MARRO-159323 format. One record per residue (C-alpha): x, y, z; residue number from 0. Coordinates in Angstrom, 2 decimals, decimal comma. Example, Ala and Ser with C-alpha at 12.3 -4.5 7.8 and 13.67 -1.06 7.14 Angstrom:
[atom [12,30 -4,50 7,80] 0]
[atom [13,67 -1,06 7,14] 1]
***
This chain:
[atom [-1,39 12,29 -2,98] 0]
[atom [-4,79 10,63 -3,36] 1]
[atom [-6,61 11,67 -6,53] 2]
[atom [-3,41 13,09 -7,97] 3]
[atom [-4,38 12,74 -11,63] 4]
[atom [-7,52 14,92 -11,50] 5]
[atom [-7,46 18,68 -12,09] 6]
[atom [-6,89 19,55 -8,44] 7]
[atom [-4,62 16,61 -7,71] 8]
[atom [-2,40 17,48 -10,65] 9]
[atom [-2,09 21,09 -9,42] 10]
[atom [-1,30 19,96 -5,87] 11]
[atom [1,27 17,47 -7,15] 12]
[atom [2,97 20,19 -9,21] 13]
[atom [2,95 22,65 -6,29] 14]
[atom [4,45 20,14 -3,89] 15]
[atom [7,08 18,74 -6,24] 16]
[atom [7,98 22,31 -7,17] 17]
[atom [8,77 22,88 -3,49] 18]
[atom [10,99 19,81 -3,28] 19]
[atom [8,53 17,27 -1,90] 20]
[atom [8,64 13,69 -3,12] 21]
[atom [5,04 12,83 -4,02] 22]
[atom [3,54 9,39 -4,62] 23]
[atom [0,39 9,67 -6,71] 24]
[atom [-2,53 7,35 -5,96] 25]
[atom [-5,68 6,78 -7,99] 26]
[atom [-8,19 4,13 -8,92] 27]
[atom [-7,12 4,04 -12,56] 28]
[atom [-4,01 6,23 -12,83] 29]
[atom [-1,02 7,31 -10,77] 30]
[atom [2,11 5,73 -9,33] 31]
[atom [-0,08 3,42 -7,24] 32]
[atom [-3,57 2,07 -8,04] 33]
[atom [-5,92 1,82 -5,09] 34]
[atom [-9,57 2,64 -4,46] 35]
[atom [-9,55 4,39 -1,08] 36]
[atom [-13,33 3,95 -0,78] 37]
[atom [-12,45 0,35 0,18] 38]
[atom [-10,89 0,15 3,68] 39]
[atom [-8,99 -3,01 2,73] 40]
[atom [-7,35 -1,14 -0,15] 41]
[atom [-6,41 1,70 2,22] 42]
[atom [-4,64 -0,88 4,37] 43]
[atom [-2,89 -2,33 1,31] 44]
[atom [-1,86 1,16 0,21] 45]
[atom [-0,27 1,96 3,55] 46]
[atom [1,40 -1,47 3,63] 47]
[atom [2,96 -0,80 0,22] 48]
[atom [4,01 2,79 0,91] 49]
[atom [5,30 2,44 4,45] 50]
[atom [6,06 5,52 6,56] 51]
[atom [5,31 8,95 5,08] 52]
[atom [5,42 12,56 6,28] 53]
[atom [2,00 13,61 5,00] 54]
[atom [-1,16 12,30 3,37] 55]
[atom [-3,22 14,53 1,07] 56]
[atom [-6,54 13,71 -0,56] 57]
[atom [-8,16 15,46 -3,52] 58]
[atom [-10,69 12,70 -4,18] 59]
[atom [-14,28 12,05 -3,23] 60]
[atom [-17,26 10,96 -5,28] 61]
[atom [-20,81 12,12 -4,57] 62]
[atom [-24,02 11,77 -6,59] 63]
[atom [-26,15 14,79 -7,49] 64]
[atom [-29,93 14,95 -7,67] 65]
[atom [-32,91 16,47 -5,95] 66]
[atom [-33,74 15,29 -2,44] 67]
[atom [-36,96 13,74 -3,73] 68]
[atom [-35,05 11,83 -6,43] 69]
[atom [-32,06 10,56 -4,47] 70]
[atom [-32,37 7,16 -2,82] 71]
[atom [-30,91 6,09 0,52] 72]
[atom [-28,14 4,28 -1,35] 73]
[atom [-27,18 7,59 -3,04] 74]
[atom [-26,59 9,21 0,34] 75]
[atom [-24,72 6,12 1,48] 76]
[atom [-22,56 6,31 -1,66] 77]
[atom [-21,79 9,98 -0,96] 78]
[atom [-20,87 9,13 2,62] 79]
[atom [-18,65 6,21 1,55] 80]
[atom [-17,11 8,03 -1,41] 81]
[atom [-16,15 11,28 0,28] 82]
[atom [-16,46 10,89 4,05] 83]
[atom [-15,55 7,34 5,04] 84]
[atom [-12,78 7,11 2,45] 85]
[atom [-11,03 10,15 3,92] 86]
[atom [-11,74 9,09 7,51] 87]
[atom [-10,07 5,74 6,72] 88]
[atom [-7,00 7,54 5,35] 89]
[atom [-6,69 9,29 8,71] 90]
[atom [-7,80 6,45 10,97] 91]
[atom [-5,39 3,96 9,45] 92]
[atom [-2,76 6,58 8,70] 93]
[atom [-2,06 7,86 12,21] 94]
[atom [0,25 4,91 12,82] 95]
[atom [1,85 5,31 9,38] 96]
[atom [2,83 9,00 9,21] 97]
[atom [5,53 10,93 11,02] 98]
[atom [4,97 12,01 14,63] 99]
[atom [4,38 15,59 13,48] 100]
[atom [3,02 14,63 10,06] 101]
[atom [-0,18 15,92 8,52] 102]
[atom [-3,37 14,93 6,75] 103]
[atom [-5,07 17,23 4,27] 104]
[atom [-8,54 16,29 3,06] 105]
[atom [-10,98 17,86 0,59] 106]
[atom [-14,44 19,27 1,22] 107]
[atom [-16,09 22,03 -0,79] 108]
[atom [-18,34 25,05 -0,99] 109]
[atom [-21,54 23,01 -0,77] 110]
[atom [-20,86 22,36 2,90] 111]
[atom [-21,45 26,07 3,57] 112]
[atom [-23,39 27,27 0,53] 113]
[atom [-25,77 24,57 -0,80] 114]
[atom [-27,24 24,43 -4,30] 115]
[atom [-30,22 22,54 -5,76] 116]
[atom [-29,31 18,89 -6,43] 117]
[atom [-26,34 19,12 -4,06] 118]
[atom [-27,74 17,80 -0,78] 119]
[atom [-25,58 14,64 -0,81] 120]
[atom [-22,45 16,71 -1,43] 121]
[atom [-23,48 19,21 1,27] 122]
[atom [-23,97 16,34 3,74] 123]
[atom [-20,61 14,81 2,88] 124]
[atom [-18,69 18,09 3,02] 125]
[atom [-20,23 19,01 6,36] 126]
[atom [-19,37 15,61 7,79] 127]
[atom [-15,75 15,82 6,61] 128]
[atom [-15,36 19,28 8,16] 129]
[atom [-16,83 18,15 11,48] 130]
[atom [-14,51 15,14 11,46] 131]
[atom [-11,46 17,35 10,83] 132]
[atom [-12,25 19,54 13,83] 133]
[atom [-12,80 16,52 16,09] 134]
[atom [-9,82 14,50 14,85] 135]
[atom [-7,46 17,45 15,30] 136]
[atom [-7,85 17,33 19,08] 137]
[atom [-7,26 13,58 19,20] 138]
[atom [-4,32 12,97 16,88] 139]
[atom [-1,98 15,76 18,04] 140]
[atom [0,91 16,30 17,53] 141]
[atom [-0,07 15,00 14,10] 142]
[atom [-2,17 17,54 12,22] 143]
[atom [-5,27 17,51 10,03] 144]
[atom [-6,86 20,24 7,90] 145]
[atom [-9,46 20,43 5,14] 146]
[atom [-9,41 22,44 1,93] 147]
[atom [-12,84 23,77 0,91] 148]
[atom [-12,86 25,53 -2,47] 149]
[atom [-15,70 26,97 -4,49] 150]
[atom [-16,00 26,07 -8,17] 151]
[atom [-12,67 26,18 -10,03] 152]
[atom [-12,18 29,04 -12,46] 153]
[atom [-10,98 26,42 -14,94] 154]
[atom [-14,35 24,62 -14,63] 155]
[atom [-16,65 27,65 -14,72] 156]
[atom [-17,72 27,05 -18,34] 157]
[atom [-18,97 23,57 -17,41] 158]
[atom [-20,28 24,09 -13,87] 159]
[atom [-20,76 27,85 -13,48] 160]
[atom [-24,53 27,73 -13,97] 161]
[atom [-24,81 25,60 -10,82] 162]
[atom [-23,02 28,27 -8,76] 163]
[atom [-24,67 31,62 -9,61] 164]
[atom [-22,99 34,52 -7,86] 165]
[atom [-20,34 32,34 -6,23] 166]
[atom [-16,78 33,58 -6,71] 167]
[atom [-14,70 30,94 -8,53] 168]
[atom [-11,16 30,17 -7,46] 169]
[atom [-8,12 29,25 -9,56] 170]
[atom [-7,02 25,67 -9,01] 171]
[atom [-3,45 26,93 -8,39] 172]
[atom [-4,74 28,88 -5,37] 173]
[atom [-6,40 25,76 -4,03] 174]
[atom [-3,13 23,86 -4,45] 175]
[atom [-1,43 26,49 -2,29] 176]
[atom [-3,87 25,69 0,52] 177]
[atom [-2,54 22,12 0,43] 178]
[atom [1,00 23,48 0,69] 179]
[atom [-0,11 25,60 3,67] 180]
[atom [-1,67 22,60 5,36] 181]
[atom [1,29 20,29 4,78] 182]
[atom [4,12 22,72 5,53] 183]
[atom [2,39 24,92 8,10] 184]
[atom [1,70 24,41 11,79] 185]
[atom [-2,09 24,74 11,97] 186]
[atom [-4,49 21,91 12,69] 187]
[atom [-8,25 21,52 12,71] 188]
[atom [-8,61 24,24 10,07] 189]
[atom [-11,02 24,46 7,16] 190]
[atom [-9,29 26,50 4,46] 191]
[atom [-12,18 28,09 2,57] 192]
[atom [-11,28 29,46 -0,86] 193]
[atom [-13,27 31,58 -3,27] 194]
***
């Protein structure tokens, strides 16, 4: 579980372990294993350390926020590296490391379908991840890949609610169930939109 010590990652970890899954938590600064998946070499090292697994789930991805006129090219590159390429690398390198019918679950978000001011880099990244999921699903079968795309978490509404006027929040526990659905289910190429 990549990003397992954040709010979402913690909920996903609890949901999966509660269903009997053995989960290895991965993070840059916390977790069972310490790797920065934005670095392809560290993705390789992670897979080398872990060995074969049944599923890979990601709840991590950094993107900068700012108005289009304020963001620099390197901000968009950082968003692409932090949320898109990092998750693509998990899949690209992981296809030879997970079970024949294993799964990948990646994270996108509401800004891919419902943009807000200052969120263009996040919208770009989320849209790219979703397009990748649809394309990868037809190439990696019988392995599976899905994306989870929540709105703002109910638990974060006090902090971020003003950025999402009129958008229905979603409980982080519901988002965690989408990860369970992706990992234990049979679907592939899906974008599980929540909220």
